[in-house]
C-alpha positions in Angstrom: 37.8 11.1 -69.9 36.7 11.6 -73.5 39.6 11.6 -75.9 37.7 11.1 -79.1 33.9 11.2 -79.5 32.1 8.1 -80.7 29.0 6.0 -80.2 28.2 5.1 -76.6 28.4 1.4 -77.5 32.0 1.9 -78.5 32.9 2.8 -74.9 34.5 6.2 -75.8 35.2 7.1 -72.1 38.6 6.0 -70.7 39.8 5.9 -67.2 42.8 8.2 -66.8 44.9 9.3 -63.8 45.2 13.1 -63.8 46.9 15.6 -61.6 44.6 17.0 -58.9 43.0 20.3 -60.0 44.1 23.5 -58.4 41.7 26.4 -58.0 42.2 29.5 -60.2 40.9 32.9 -59.2 37.3 32.7 -58.0 37.4 28.9 -58.1 36.9 26.0 -55.6 38.0 22.4 -55.9 35.4 19.8 -55.0 35.7 16.3 -54.0 32.9 14.7 -56.1 30.3 12.8 -54.1 28.0 12.1 -57.1 27.3 13.1 -60.7 24.1 12.6 -62.5 24.1 11.1 -66.0 22.3 13.4 -68.4 21.2 12.9 -72.0 23.4 16.0 -72.8 26.4 13.9 -71.6 25.4 11.4 -74.3 25.3 14.1 -76.9 28.7 15.4 -75.8 30.3 11.9 -75.8 28.9 11.0 -79.2 29.9 14.3 -80.7 26.4 15.6 -81.4 27.5 18.9 -79.7 30.4 20.9 -81.0 33.3 20.1 -78.7 35.4 23.2 -77.9 38.2 21.2 -76.3 39.6 17.7 -76.1 40.3 15.7 -74.1 37.4 16.4 -71.8 35.8 15.1 -68.6 32.0 15.2 -69.0 29.3 15.5 -66.4 27.4 18.5 -65.1 25.0 17.4 -62.3 27.6 17.4 -59.6 27.3 17.2 -55.8 30.6 17.7 -54.0 32.4 19.0 -50.9 34.7 22.0 -51.2 38.2 20.9 -50.4 40.2 23.9 -51.5 39.3 27.6 -52.3 41.3 30.2 -54.3 43.0 32.8 -52.1 40.7 35.5 -53.3 37.7 33.6 -51.8 39.1 32.9 -48.3 38.8 29.7 -46.3 35.1 30.0 -45.4 33.8 27.8 -48.3 36.0 24.9 -47.4 33.9 22.0 -46.1 30.7 23.2 -47.6 28.6 20.7 -49.7 27.5 22.3 -52.9 25.9 21.5 -56.3 27.2 22.4 -59.7 24.9 22.6 -62.8 25.3 23.0 -66.6 26.0 26.7 -66.7 29.6 27.1 -65.6 30.2 30.8 -66.3 28.7 33.8 -68.0 30.3 37.2 -68.8 27.9 39.3 -66.6 28.1 42.3 -68.8 26.2 41.5 -72.1 22.6 42.5 -72.7 21.4 39.0 -71.9 23.3 38.8 -68.6 22.1 42.3 -67.6 18.5 41.4 -68.3 18.5 38.3 -66.2 19.0 35.9 -69.2 22.6 34.7 -68.5 21.5 31.4 -70.0 21.7 33.1 -73.4 25.1 34.8 -72.9 27.2 34.4 -76.0 30.3 33.9 -73.8 28.6 31.4 -71.5 30.7 28.3 -70.6 29.2 24.9 -69.7 30.3 22.3 -67.2 31.5 19.1 -68.9 31.7 20.8 -72.3 33.9 23.9 -72.1 35.5 22.9 -68.8 36.0 19.5 -67.1 33.0 18.1 -65.3 32.0 15.6 -62.7 32.9 12.2 -64.1 35.9 12.4 -61.9 37.0 12.3 -58.2 37.8 16.0 -58.1 36.9 19.1 -60.2 37.6 22.8 -60.1 34.6 25.1 -60.6 33.6 28.7 -60.5 32.4 29.3 -56.9 29.9 31.9 -58.1 28.1 29.1 -60.0 27.8 26.7 -57.2 24.6 26.1 -55.1 24.5 25.4 -51.3 22.7 22.2 -50.6 20.5 21.8 -47.5 21.9 19.3 -45.0 18.9 17.0 -45.5 19.5 16.5 -49.2 21.1 13.1 -50.0 24.1 13.6 -52.2 23.0 10.9 -54.8 19.3 11.9 -54.7 20.1 15.6 -55.2 22.3 15.1 -58.3 19.4 14.9 -60.9 18.0 18.2 -59.6 21.0 20.1 -60.8 20.2 19.8 -64.5 17.3 17.5 -65.2 15.3 19.2 -62.4 16.4 22.8 -63.3 15.7 22.4 -67.0 12.4 20.9 -66.3 11.5 23.7 -63.9 12.5 26.3 -66.5 10.5 24.5 -69.2 7.4 24.5 -67.0 7.7 28.1 -66.3 8.2 29.1 -69.9 5.2 27.0 -70.9 3.1 28.7 -68.3 2.4 25.5 -66.3 3.4 27.0 -62.9 0.0 28.7 -63.1 -1.8 25.4 -63.1 -4.1 24.0 -65.8 -3.7 20.8 -67.9 -0.2 19.9 -68.8 1.1 17.4 -71.3 4.5 15.9 -70.8 6.1 14.2 -73.8 8.9 11.7 -72.8 9.4 10.5 -69.2 13.0 10.4 -68.2 15.1 12.1 -65.6 13.8 15.7 -66.2 10.1 14.7 -66.5 10.1 12.7 -63.3 11.1 15.8 -61.4 9.0 18.2 -63.5 5.8 16.3 -62.8 6.2 16.8 -59.1 6.7 20.5 -59.6 3.6 20.6 -61.9 1.4 18.7 -59.5 2.5 21.1 -56.7 1.5 24.0 -58.9 -2.0 22.5 -59.3 -1.6 21.0 -62.8 -3.5 18.0 -64.1 -0.8 16.1 -65.9 -1.1 13.8 -69.0 2.1 11.9 -69.9 2.9 10.7 -73.4 5.6 8.0 -73.5 6.0 4.6 -75.2 7.4 2.4 -72.4 4.8 0.7 -70.1 7.2 1.0 -67.1 7.3 4.8 -67.7 3.5 4.9 -67.8 3.5 3.2 -64.4 6.2 5.5 -63.0 4.3 8.6 -64.2 1.1 7.3 -62.5 2.8 6.7 -59.2 4.0 10.4 -59.4 0.5 11.7 -59.9 -0.2 11.6 -63.6 -3.9 11.7 -64.3 -3.4 9.8 -67.6 -0.5 8.1 -69.3 -0.4 6.7 -72.8 1.7 6.5 -76.0 2.2 9.4 -78.3 -0.7 9.4 -80.7 -3.2 8.1 -78.2 -5.9 10.8 -77.5 -5.7 12.2 -73.9 -8.9 12.8 -71.9 -8.9 16.6 -72.4 -7.2 19.5 -74.3 -3.9 20.7 -73.0 -3.2 24.2 -71.7 0.5 23.7 -71.7 3.0 21.1 -73.0 6.6 20.3 -72.4 8.5 18.0 -74.8 11.5 16.3 -73.1 11.9 13.7 -75.9 14.4 14.6 -78.7 11.8 13.6 -81.4 10.9 16.6 -83.5 7.7 15.0 -84.8 6.2 15.4 -81.3 6.1 19.2 -81.7 3.1 19.3 -84.2 1.5 16.5 -82.2 1.7 18.6 -79.0 0.4 21.6 -80.9 -2.6 19.6 -82.2 -3.6 18.8 -78.6 -3.1 22.4 -77.3 -6.0 24.7 -76.6 -6.1 28.3 -77.8 -3.4 30.5 -76.3 -1.4 27.6 -75.0 2.4 27.0 -75.2 4.6 24.1 -76.1 8.2 24.2 -74.7 10.9 22.0 -76.2 13.3 21.2 -73.3 16.0 19.3 -75.1 19.5 20.6 -76.0 19.1 18.8 -79.3 16.0 17.6 -81.3 15.5 16.0 -84.6 14.2 18.3 -87.4 10.6 19.4 -87.0 8.3 18.2 -89.8 6.2 20.8 -91.7 2.8 21.3 -90.3 -0.3 23.4 -91.2 -0.4 26.9 -89.8 -3.7 26.1 -88.3 -1.9 24.2 -85.5 -0.1 27.4 -84.5 -3.1 29.8 -85.0 -5.2 31.1 -82.2 -2.0 32.4 -80.4 -0.5 29.1 -79.7 3.3 29.3 -79.0 6.1 26.8 -79.8 9.4 27.7 -78.1 12.7 26.2 -77.1 14.3 26.1 -73.7 18.0 27.0 -73.7 20.1 26.1 -70.7 19.0 27.7 -67.3 20.0 30.6 -65.1 21.4 30.5 -61.5 18.0 31.9 -60.4 16.3 28.9 -61.9 18.5 26.5 -59.9 18.1 28.4 -56.7 14.3 28.5 -57.1 14.1 24.8 -58.0 16.3 23.7 -55.0 14.0 25.7 -52.7 10.9 24.1 -54.2 12.6 20.6 -53.9 12.9 21.1 -50.2 9.4 22.6 -49.8 7.4 20.0 -51.8 9.5 17.9 -51.1 10.7 16.4 -54.4 11.7 12.7 -54.4 14.0 11.6 -57.1 14.2 8.0 -58.4 17.9 7.3 -58.7 20.1 4.3 -59.3 23.7 4.5 -58.1 26.3 3.5 -60.6 30.1 3.2 -60.0 32.1 5.8 -61.9 34.0 3.0 -63.6 30.7 2.0 -65.3 30.1 5.4 -66.9 30.1 4.0 -70.5 27.5 1.4 -69.5 25.4 4.2 -68.0 25.5 6.2 -71.2 24.4 3.2 -73.2 21.4 2.7 -70.9 20.4 6.4 -71.3 20.7 6.1 -75.1 18.5 3.0 -75.1 16.0 4.5 -72.6 16.6 1.7 -70.1 16.4 3.9 -67.1 13.5 4.6 -64.7 14.2 8.0 -63.2 18.0 8.9 -63.3 21.4 7.2 -63.1 23.9 8.8 -60.8 27.7 8.1 -60.9 29.5 7.6 -57.6 33.3 7.6 -57.4 34.6 4.1 -56.8 
């Protein structure tokens, strides 16, 4: 539980014994099987995001089994294995919800931020914002799909990369290692820009045609680019490598300030856009693709008691693929 935000190295999460949650109207209580560790959790714990409530249990890439359902749902959901993602609730009636953009709902609530998340043994969630998981999905391997995967999928779609072409990926963490598999399935030639040699190797094993450091020239112009890194200076870099009419999508929930850059980088109908959250449709589509491709996640199981250590490793980029917390 987070009682006061602070640097990950200060171990701001504390183990606390809480009463078991009870389901409110429309809710189910899950026994948590796994919860992926996301960079957004790091931003939450360190206070980079405005925290609407304290104390708070973080975590929003949850796989669990329904143990209890609210009376208005009936008993049919009990025993189901489901996933939970970042978007915890939306109003359903605003202009964004009505137009299929519930990710932009001003009243949206987010798992592990507005309501308690999955760094726990049990959690109560809105049943309408859970996702059935196929029986063949391993609970630990599936966890990174629920945010890292979904955000990566949305970023690829908004960048136009699901139509194929040449794609540049900047940063190669949990989201990117899923996104590259979706992009390759869509017919993309993928170039990966990342500093760590182990990430170059990981990208190549997943089908990257080229991997190098930011600033190294790739073999060809990009048709699309997705920036997973929180480094704002990579936006003009990506634009400089982009062909006419291409799009750069920034997939992070936070990013350092963008430096000024000449208009010529944006001219010829290039686009620079952000990616904000994701919809339930994105999650449903990604999970179906994950089964069809099939997507393989690189995961490391970490005991829940070591959540602070996991966040430090994410901050220091000492992860290949994704870390997944498992209750002790």
